[in-house]
C-alpha positions as CSV (number, residue, x, y, z in Angstrom):
1,M,-224.1,-160.5,-9.3
2,R,-226.6,-161.8,-6.7
3,D,-229.6,-164.0,-6.5
4,E,-231.7,-161.1,-7.9
5,A,-229.5,-161.3,-11.0
6,Q,-232.2,-163.6,-12.4
7,K,-234.7,-160.7,-12.3
8,L,-235.1,-158.5,-15.4
9,A,-233.7,-155.0,-15.3
10,Y,-235.2,-151.8,-16.5
11,C,-232.0,-150.7,-18.3
12,R,-229.0,-152.4,-20.0
13,L,-226.6,-149.5,-19.9
14,P,-225.1,-150.2,-16.4
15,F,-224.2,-153.7,-17.7
16,E,-222.9,-152.8,-21.1
17,E,-221.7,-149.3,-21.7
18,A,-219.3,-146.8,-20.2
19,Y,-219.2,-143.1,-21.3
20,I,-216.1,-141.1,-20.7
21,Y,-216.4,-137.4,-20.7
22,S,-213.6,-135.1,-22.0
23,G,-212.6,-134.5,-18.3
24,G,-212.2,-138.2,-17.6
25,E,-215.6,-138.6,-15.7
26,V,-217.2,-142.0,-16.2
27,T,-221.0,-142.7,-16.4
28,F,-223.0,-145.5,-17.8
29,G,-223.3,-144.3,-21.4
30,C,-226.5,-142.3,-20.6
31,C,-227.7,-139.0,-19.2
32,Q,-226.3,-139.4,-15.7
33,D,-224.9,-136.2,-14.3
34,R,-221.2,-136.0,-14.9
35,L,-220.9,-134.2,-11.5
36,E,-222.0,-137.4,-9.9
37,A,-219.8,-139.7,-12.1
38,L,-218.9,-143.2,-11.0
39,G,-215.3,-142.2,-11.1
40,N,-212.6,-140.6,-13.2
41,V,-210.2,-142.5,-15.5
42,L,-207.5,-139.8,-14.8
43,E,-207.5,-140.9,-11.2
44,Q,-208.2,-144.7,-11.4
45,S,-208.5,-147.4,-14.0
46,L,-211.7,-148.0,-15.9
47,E,-211.8,-151.5,-14.6
48,E,-211.8,-150.3,-11.0
49,I,-214.6,-147.8,-11.8
50,W,-216.6,-150.4,-13.7
51,C,-216.4,-153.0,-11.0
52,S,-216.7,-150.5,-8.1
53,H,-219.3,-150.7,-5.3
54,R,-221.1,-147.7,-6.6
55,A,-221.4,-149.2,-10.0
56,E,-222.8,-152.4,-8.6
57,E,-225.3,-150.4,-6.5
58,V,-226.7,-148.9,-9.7
59,R,-226.9,-152.3,-11.4
60,Q,-228.8,-153.8,-8.5
61,A,-231.2,-150.9,-8.4
62,T,-232.1,-151.4,-12.1
63,A,-234.2,-154.4,-10.9
64,T,-236.6,-152.1,-9.1
65,P,-238.8,-149.2,-10.3
66,E,-237.2,-147.0,-7.7
67,L,-233.9,-147.2,-9.6
68,H,-230.8,-145.5,-8.2
69,H,-230.7,-141.8,-7.6
70,L,-228.0,-141.4,-10.3
71,C,-230.7,-142.5,-12.8
72,R,-233.1,-139.7,-11.9
73,Y,-231.9,-137.7,-14.9
74,C,-233.2,-140.3,-17.3
75,R,-236.3,-139.3,-19.2
76,F,-237.7,-142.9,-18.7
77,V,-237.8,-142.6,-14.9
78,D,-241.3,-141.3,-14.7
79,H,-242.7,-143.9,-17.1
80,I,-241.0,-146.6,-15.1
81,A,-242.4,-145.3,-11.8
82,K,-245.9,-145.2,-13.3
83,G,-245.6,-148.7,-14.6
84,I,-245.7,-147.7,-18.3
85,L,-242.3,-149.2,-18.9
86,K,-241.6,-152.8,-17.7
87,P,-238.3,-154.5,-16.9
88,W,-237.0,-156.3,-20.0
89,Y,-233.2,-156.8,-19.8
90,E,-231.7,-160.0,-18.4
91,P,-228.6,-158.8,-16.4
92,H,-225.3,-160.4,-16.1
93,S,-222.1,-159.8,-14.1
94,P,-219.9,-157.8,-16.4
95,R,-216.2,-157.5,-15.7
96,W,-215.8,-155.2,-18.7
97,P,-218.1,-152.9,-20.6
98,Y,-219.3,-154.0,-24.0
99,R,-219.0,-150.5,-25.5
100,V,-216.9,-147.5,-24.4
101,W,-217.8,-144.0,-25.5
102,I,-215.0,-141.4,-25.6
103,C,-216.2,-137.9,-25.6
104,L,-214.2,-135.4,-27.6
105,P,-213.5,-131.9,-26.1
106,D,-216.0,-129.2,-26.9
107,T,-213.4,-127.0,-28.6
108,H,-212.8,-129.4,-31.5
109,C,-215.3,-128.7,-34.2
110,N,-215.2,-127.5,-37.8
111,I,-218.4,-125.4,-37.3
112,G,-217.5,-122.4,-35.2
113,G,-213.9,-123.6,-34.9
114,E,-212.0,-123.6,-31.6
115,N,-213.4,-120.2,-30.5
116,P,-217.1,-120.5,-31.3
117,T,-219.6,-117.6,-30.8
118,P,-223.4,-117.5,-30.9
119,E,-223.1,-116.4,-34.5
120,T,-220.8,-119.2,-35.7
121,A,-221.7,-122.3,-33.8
122,C,-224.7,-124.5,-34.6
123,I,-227.8,-122.9,-33.1
124,M,-228.7,-125.8,-30.9
125,C,-225.1,-126.5,-29.7
126,P,-224.0,-125.5,-26.2
127,R,-221.0,-123.9,-27.9
128,A,-223.4,-121.2,-29.2
129,S,-224.3,-120.2,-25.6
130,V,-223.4,-116.6,-24.6
131,G,-220.3,-116.8,-22.4
132,F,-219.5,-120.3,-23.4
133,I,-216.4,-121.5,-21.6
134,P,-214.8,-124.7,-22.9
135,R,-214.0,-127.5,-20.5
136,E,-210.4,-128.5,-20.0
137,A,-209.6,-131.5,-22.3
138,H,-207.5,-134.5,-21.4
139,T,-208.2,-136.7,-24.4
140,D,-204.7,-138.1,-24.9
141,R,-204.3,-139.0,-21.2
142,I,-207.7,-140.7,-21.2
143,V,-206.9,-142.7,-24.3
144,A,-203.6,-143.8,-22.8
145,N,-205.3,-144.8,-19.6
146,I,-208.0,-147.0,-21.2
147,R,-205.9,-148.7,-24.0
148,S,-205.5,-151.8,-21.9
149,I,-209.2,-152.5,-21.9
150,V,-209.6,-152.4,-25.7
151,P,-209.0,-156.1,-26.2
152,H,-212.1,-156.8,-24.1
153,L,-214.4,-154.4,-26.0
154,S,-216.9,-155.1,-28.8
155,A,-217.5,-151.5,-29.7
156,I,-215.8,-148.1,-29.4
157,D,-217.5,-144.8,-30.1
158,I,-215.6,-141.5,-30.4
159,S,-217.9,-138.5,-30.6
160,G,-219.3,-135.6,-28.7
161,L,-220.2,-132.0,-29.4
162,S,-217.2,-131.9,-31.7
163,E,-216.6,-133.2,-35.2
164,A,-214.6,-136.4,-34.9
165,F,-213.3,-136.3,-38.5
166,W,-212.0,-132.7,-38.3
167,K,-208.2,-132.6,-38.5
168,D,-208.4,-136.5,-38.6
169,R,-208.8,-136.6,-34.8
170,I,-210.7,-139.8,-34.7
171,F,-208.0,-141.6,-36.6
172,D,-205.3,-140.3,-34.2
173,I,-207.3,-141.7,-31.3
174,L,-207.9,-145.1,-32.8
175,E,-204.2,-145.3,-33.5
176,Q,-203.3,-144.5,-29.9
177,L,-205.8,-147.1,-28.8
178,G,-204.1,-149.8,-30.9
179,F,-207.4,-150.3,-32.6
180,S,-205.9,-151.8,-35.8
181,E,-205.1,-155.0,-33.8
182,H,-208.8,-155.5,-33.2
183,A,-210.4,-153.8,-36.1
184,D,-211.8,-157.1,-37.5
185,R,-214.1,-157.6,-34.5
186,I,-214.7,-154.2,-32.9
187,M,-217.4,-152.0,-34.2
188,A,-216.2,-148.4,-34.4
189,G,-218.8,-145.7,-34.2
190,T,-219.0,-141.9,-34.4
191,I,-221.4,-139.0,-35.0
192,S,-220.5,-136.5,-37.8
193,N,-222.1,-133.4,-39.2
194,G,-221.1,-134.8,-42.6
195,I,-219.2,-131.8,-43.9
196,T,-215.9,-133.6,-43.4
197,L,-216.9,-136.8,-45.0
198,S,-214.7,-136.2,-48.1
199,K,-213.6,-139.0,-50.4
200,R,-210.2,-139.1,-48.7
201,T,-211.9,-139.3,-45.3
202,R,-214.3,-142.0,-46.4
203,E,-211.5,-144.1,-47.9
204,R,-209.5,-143.9,-44.7
205,W,-212.5,-144.7,-42.5
206,F,-213.5,-147.8,-44.5
207,R,-209.8,-148.9,-44.5
208,T,-209.3,-148.3,-40.8
209,C,-212.7,-149.5,-39.6
210,P,-214.1,-152.4,-41.6
211,K,-216.9,-152.7,-39.1
212,S,-218.4,-149.3,-38.4
213,R,-221.5,-147.3,-37.5
214,I,-221.8,-143.6,-38.3
215,I,-224.6,-141.2,-37.5
216,V,-224.8,-138.1,-39.6
217,S,-226.6,-135.2,-38.0
218,I,-228.3,-133.0,-40.6
219,D,-231.3,-131.4,-38.8
220,A,-232.9,-130.1,-42.0
221,A,-234.4,-131.2,-45.2
222,T,-233.7,-128.0,-47.2
223,P,-230.6,-125.8,-47.7
224,L,-232.4,-122.8,-46.1
225,T,-233.3,-124.6,-42.9
226,Y,-229.9,-126.1,-42.8
227,R,-228.3,-122.7,-42.8
228,K,-230.6,-121.4,-40.1
229,I,-229.5,-124.2,-37.8
230,R,-225.9,-124.9,-38.9
231,R,-224.9,-121.4,-40.0
232,L,-223.3,-122.7,-43.2
233,D,-224.3,-123.2,-46.8
234,A,-223.3,-126.9,-46.7
235,Y,-226.5,-128.8,-47.1
236,N,-225.9,-130.0,-50.6
237,L,-222.3,-130.9,-49.7
238,V,-223.5,-133.1,-46.8
239,I,-226.2,-134.8,-48.9
240,S,-223.6,-135.5,-51.6
241,N,-221.1,-136.9,-49.1
242,I,-223.8,-139.2,-47.6
243,R,-224.9,-140.4,-51.1
244,D,-221.3,-141.3,-51.9
245,Y,-220.7,-142.9,-48.6
246,V,-223.7,-145.2,-49.2
247,K,-222.4,-146.1,-52.6
248,E,-218.9,-146.9,-51.4
249,R,-219.5,-148.7,-48.1
250,N,-220.0,-152.3,-47.4
251,K,-223.7,-152.3,-46.6
252,Y,-223.4,-155.3,-44.3
253,T,-220.6,-153.9,-42.1
254,N,-220.5,-150.1,-42.6
255,L,-223.8,-148.9,-41.2
256,I,-225.0,-145.3,-41.6
257,H,-228.0,-143.5,-40.1
258,I,-229.2,-139.9,-40.2
259,N,-230.1,-138.0,-37.1
260,N,-232.3,-134.9,-37.0
261,N,-233.0,-132.9,-33.9
262,I,-236.4,-131.4,-34.2
263,S,-237.3,-127.8,-33.2
264,L,-239.8,-125.2,-34.3
265,I,-237.3,-124.3,-37.1
266,N,-237.6,-127.7,-38.8
267,V,-240.7,-129.4,-37.4
268,T,-242.6,-128.9,-40.6
269,E,-240.0,-130.8,-42.6
270,V,-240.2,-134.2,-40.9
271,E,-241.9,-135.9,-43.8
272,E,-239.3,-134.5,-46.2
273,M,-236.6,-135.7,-43.8
274,I,-238.0,-139.3,-44.2
275,E,-238.0,-138.8,-47.9
276,V,-234.4,-137.7,-47.9
277,A,-233.4,-140.7,-45.9
278,S,-235.2,-143.0,-48.4
279,D,-233.6,-141.3,-51.4
280,L,-230.1,-141.6,-49.9
281,G,-230.5,-145.3,-49.0
282,V,-229.3,-145.0,-45.5
283,D,-230.0,-147.7,-42.9
284,G,-232.4,-145.6,-41.0
285,I,-233.2,-142.2,-39.5
286,M,-233.5,-141.0,-36.0
287,L,-235.6,-138.1,-34.8
288,N,-235.1,-136.4,-31.4
289,L,-236.4,-133.3,-29.6
290,T,-233.9,-130.5,-29.6
291,A,-232.7,-129.7,-26.1
292,P,-232.8,-126.1,-25.0
293,A,-229.1,-125.4,-25.3
294,G,-227.1,-122.9,-27.3
295,V,-229.4,-120.1,-28.6
296,V,-232.2,-122.5,-29.7
297,G,-234.2,-122.3,-26.5
298,P,-237.1,-120.2,-27.9
299,Y,-237.6,-122.7,-30.7
300,T,-237.9,-125.8,-28.6
301,I,-241.2,-127.6,-27.7
302,G,-243.5,-126.0,-25.2
303,D,-247.0,-126.5,-23.9
304,D,-248.3,-124.1,-26.6
305,T,-246.6,-126.0,-29.4
306,A,-246.9,-129.6,-28.2
307,L,-249.8,-130.4,-30.6
308,L,-247.7,-129.3,-33.5
309,F,-244.8,-131.7,-32.5
310,A,-247.3,-134.5,-31.8
311,A,-248.7,-134.1,-35.3
312,A,-245.2,-134.1,-36.8
313,H,-244.4,-137.3,-34.8
314,N,-247.4,-139.1,-36.4
315,K,-246.6,-137.7,-39.9
316,A,-243.1,-139.0,-39.7
317,V,-244.3,-142.5,-38.6
318,K,-246.8,-142.6,-41.5
319,R,-244.3,-141.5,-44.1
320,A,-241.7,-143.9,-42.9
321,E,-244.2,-146.8,-43.2
322,E,-245.1,-145.7,-46.7
323,L,-241.5,-145.6,-47.9
324,G,-240.2,-148.5,-45.8
325,V,-237.7,-146.4,-43.9
326,A,-236.5,-147.6,-40.5
327,L,-237.5,-144.8,-38.1
328,H,-236.4,-144.5,-34.5
329,F,-237.3,-141.8,-32.1
330,V,-234.5,-141.1,-29.6
331,Q,-237.1,-139.1,-27.8
332,P,-240.7,-139.1,-29.0
333,L,-241.7,-135.7,-30.5
334,C,-244.8,-135.8,-28.2
335,D,-242.7,-136.8,-25.2
336,L,-244.0,-134.0,-23.0
337,H,-247.6,-134.9,-23.9
338,P,-247.8,-138.6,-24.9
339,E,-251.6,-138.5,-24.8
340,L,-251.6,-136.2,-27.8
341,A,-249.9,-138.9,-30.0
342,Q,-252.5,-141.4,-28.9
343,F,-255.3,-138.9,-29.7
344,L,-254.0,-138.1,-33.1
345,A,-253.4,-141.7,-34.0
346,A,-257.0,-142.6,-33.2
């Protein structure tokens, strides 16, 4: 890189991960605005984008608390500017990304189908928004254009708003990528709602991806809450599929985590969520604040409910410690008011 390469950076993503949207736009595997993408793999190679002047500018800026303007969308920016977060990552000069994320088009999902409505799509999904207009998808072209980089990768993730296992789409993409030639060393990852994890799908997944990481998004600890959020009576099916997955997998190479997005609809169930994760024997559970998308906006955190979410954050931490469950917060439940968590923990 440059002499400053010896400095620690505030973020590893510009050095390790590339995220490819369904329209071909490339960012650094984070919340950078796709409208200010580094480039588009439908117009140039991923290697050219990854090694571009703009990409290098972002990498250099990660060594300073000012960061790059493309990083202004990150929720950590304010904490970095205030000195709450310190640099920690030792950068290198990457010719290739370590991991590539391929985002599936927002029309491909078993919940709500290819023509979702506010009544059929998951309540927190952008597909549930009134007047939702799907983006044009170019998945096959994207996959064809990045196949040459696969031998250099250590991980591939195929996910998005959509259900990757629906209609076996993830297997089609892996085949197009020539993944089988590298399956013994590349970690395959995805996010699933768990409904499609049938015995047939599980067997094919384990056979195709001997090294894998899957996140199952449930967002509830009871059938009633699940239906409110997911619009289907499928909670027991999802739990059964996860339980069988844990029994059948190789626990050393087939990792599985649960993810729950927390809103006012399910915030009182966080302790039960930890208990469900413990009972199922998954590798861990992630909790995150629900973003105000779809029709869930009125149920997301606000100044008047911040104390409730902060209390739930600490309850989750305590229950996870009691049960020995690995708990990770994608976004702290008290993120808008971090002082509340400190107050409640005192």
